[in-house]
N, C-alpha and C positions, 0 to 999 in steps of 0.2 A: 289131406293132401293127396293128389293123384300119384300113384306109384309109377316111377320112371321104368320104361321098358328097357330091359338090358340084354334080352335075348329074343330071338324070333319064336315062331310057333314051334318049330322042331329043335329048339335049344341052341340054335346059332344066331349070331348077331345079324341084323338086317342093315341094308344100306340106308334105310329110312329112319334108323334108330335116332340119329342126332336131331333130325326134324321133329319127330315125334316127341322127344324129350324137351325140345325147345318149346314146343307147343304146350307141353304139360306145365312147363315153368311159367309161360305166359298165362295160362289159364289160372294158375295159382295166384299170380299177381293180380288178375282181374278180380278173383274171389275176394282177396284182401282189400282191394279198393272198394268193391261193393259193400263189404263189411263196415269199412271205415265211413262210407257215405251213409249207410243205415244207422250208424251210431250218432253221426252228426244230426241227421234228421230227427231222431229220437230226442236228443238234447233240445233242438229247436222247437220241437212240439211241446216239450215241458215248459220252456221259456215262453212260448206263445200262450200257453194256458195261464201261466202266472200273470202275464200282461193282461189277459182278459179279465182276470179277477181283480187287478188293480183298477182298470178302467171302469169296470162295473161298480167298484167301491167308491171311486171319485164321483161317478155320475149320481150315485145315490146320496152322498154327501151334499153335492151341489144342489139337489132337489130338496133335500131335508132342510138345509140352511136357507132356502129361498133364494139363492143366487141365480137359479135358472129353473126352467121347467123341463120336464122330459121331452116335450115336443121341440122346445128351442134347441136342446142338445141334439135331438134327431136331425132337425133341419141343418144344423151346423156341420154335423158329421156327413150328411148327404152332400152338402155343398163342397166340403173339403175332399170328398171322395170322387168328384168329377175329374176327368182328365183335363190337363190344361189345354187351351187352344193351340192349334198347330202354328208354328212360325210362319210369318208372312213369306210369300214366294220372292225369290230373288229379284224378279222383275220389278217389284214394288219398292225396292230398297233405293231411295233417292241417292244415296252415296255410291251405290254400284251402277246405276243407270247414268249418273252424271259422269262417272269414270269412262263409260262406254262411248260417250260423245267424243268424236276426234277433235283434237286441238286445232284451232285454226293455224293455217300456214303463215309462217312469218313473212313479212313484207319488207321491201327496201325501196328507197326512192332512186328513180332513174336519174342520171346526171344530165340527160339530154332534155326530156320532156318534164321532169320534176313530178311524175306521177308515182304513187305508191303501188308497187306491183309484188305479186308473190315471188319469192326467192327462186322458185322452179321456173319462172319465166324470165330470167335475167341471164346476162353474160358479163363475165368480169373482163375488163379490158385494162389496158395499161392507164387509161385515164379515170377509171372507176367502173361502177356497176351500171350497166345499160339494159333497158328492157328489150325483149326479143323484137318488138316492133321497130324500135329506133335502131337496133343493131342491123336489122334486114335492109334498112334504107341505103 
């Protein structure tokens, strides 16, 4: 562990002492974290080696029992090792593109000409809804 600085070069405390000591503490925490990561990596390496032995033993048993050939197992492993295909682009999704299509504007029937017209082209009167053309007459 790094030793904390308690006095300056000439025996008196420096104004940087708290910063230096805080950095020393942080360095110690980082070293502890690195040690913990190294221990974890060591355990994982041992587990990986054990798994390799198990897989090799299973492969040997499958080949000896005639359940499969070494070439078949190699082909299966190679096929399973390939990365999956990328997901389709959002533009090719029929549900997303269908939602992007604007909904048709609702229509109403004009009480004068009896034509179905978009609601944005109408005026509401005391007698009912009238299209803009009939209202302008």
